[in-house]
C-alpha positions as MATLAB code, in Angstrom:
seq = 'MAPEAVWRQEGESLVRDYEFKDFAEAIAFVNRVAGAAEEANHHPDILIHGWNRVRLELTTHSAGKLTDNDRAMAERIDGLPLRSSP';
ca = [
      25.569  269.023  -46.503;
      27.265  267.543  -49.559;
      28.674  264.028  -49.554;
      32.250  263.637  -48.417;
      34.546  264.277  -51.341;
      36.456  261.026  -50.992;
      36.330  257.615  -49.492;
      38.311  257.309  -46.283;
      39.928  254.240  -44.806;
      38.778  253.165  -41.355;
      40.605  250.043  -40.274;
      40.139  247.490  -43.028;
      37.195  249.298  -44.638;
      36.559  252.112  -47.089;
      33.851  254.443  -45.754;
      31.905  257.308  -47.307;
      29.057  259.395  -45.871;
      26.274  261.108  -47.791;
      23.526  263.522  -46.787;
      20.437  264.047  -48.949;
      17.587  266.547  -48.966;
      15.076  263.968  -47.727;
      14.439  260.323  -46.950;
      13.126  259.491  -50.418;
      16.283  260.814  -52.084;
      18.467  258.825  -49.674;
      16.526  255.625  -50.395;
      16.651  256.199  -54.152;
      20.453  256.473  -53.932;
      20.637  253.315  -51.808;
      18.587  251.507  -54.452;
      21.057  252.607  -57.153;
      23.938  251.351  -54.995;
      22.094  248.061  -54.456;
      21.663  247.567  -58.205;
      25.351  248.235  -58.873;
      26.334  245.920  -56.020;
      24.185  243.106  -57.383;
      25.716  243.513  -60.847;
      29.236  243.424  -59.373;
      28.397  240.728  -56.800;
      30.171  242.871  -54.206;
      27.940  244.360  -51.523;
      28.687  247.277  -49.196;
      27.386  247.564  -45.689;
      24.726  250.283  -45.850;
      23.537  252.361  -42.915;
      20.582  254.720  -43.351;
      20.327  257.074  -40.390;
      18.998  260.450  -39.359;
      16.227  260.157  -42.037;
      18.442  261.562  -44.811;
      21.945  260.211  -44.245;
      23.638  257.188  -45.748;
      26.947  255.596  -44.813;
      28.551  253.059  -47.128;
      31.295  250.733  -45.944;
      33.278  248.432  -48.201;
      35.473  245.546  -47.101;
      35.990  242.029  -48.343;
      34.671  240.014  -45.404;
      35.992  236.698  -46.719;
      39.527  238.138  -46.891;
      39.210  240.105  -43.652;
      40.698  243.171  -45.310;
      40.465  245.702  -48.118;
      40.982  244.295  -51.590;
      40.990  245.567  -55.151;
      37.322  244.501  -55.320;
      36.494  247.111  -52.661;
      38.355  249.850  -54.495;
      36.663  248.884  -57.773;
      33.233  248.942  -56.104;
      33.982  252.382  -54.605;
      34.789  253.668  -58.096;
      31.601  252.123  -59.438;
      29.550  253.827  -56.710;
      31.302  257.134  -57.442;
      29.961  256.856  -60.996;
      26.333  256.647  -59.825;
      24.181  259.771  -59.880;
      23.569  261.180  -56.406;
      20.104  262.402  -57.323;
      17.267  260.892  -59.292;
      16.383  262.450  -62.600;
      13.198  264.559  -62.428;
];
C-alpha cells in the first residue's frame, strides 16, 4: 500500500498514513521525520503500528488548533524521501 496522497484534516489536526515494506523502513522514515521536526521545532504525534505502518498527526497544541506551522511542517515532511537510499 502506498502512502495516502494527501494530508487530511481530522478535527483540529492534519493526518497522514503511510505503509512501508517492513519495520526497518518505517523506523527509518520516522527518524527522518524526527530530524526535520527537531530542525523546525515543531513535532508531530507519531504512531507506529502494525509493524510497518506510520501515522503522523500535526496540530499546534498550545493554540488548540491547526496553524500555519502545521501546514508548513506537513510540506516539510512531504519533501522527505519515503525510502532510504541503498
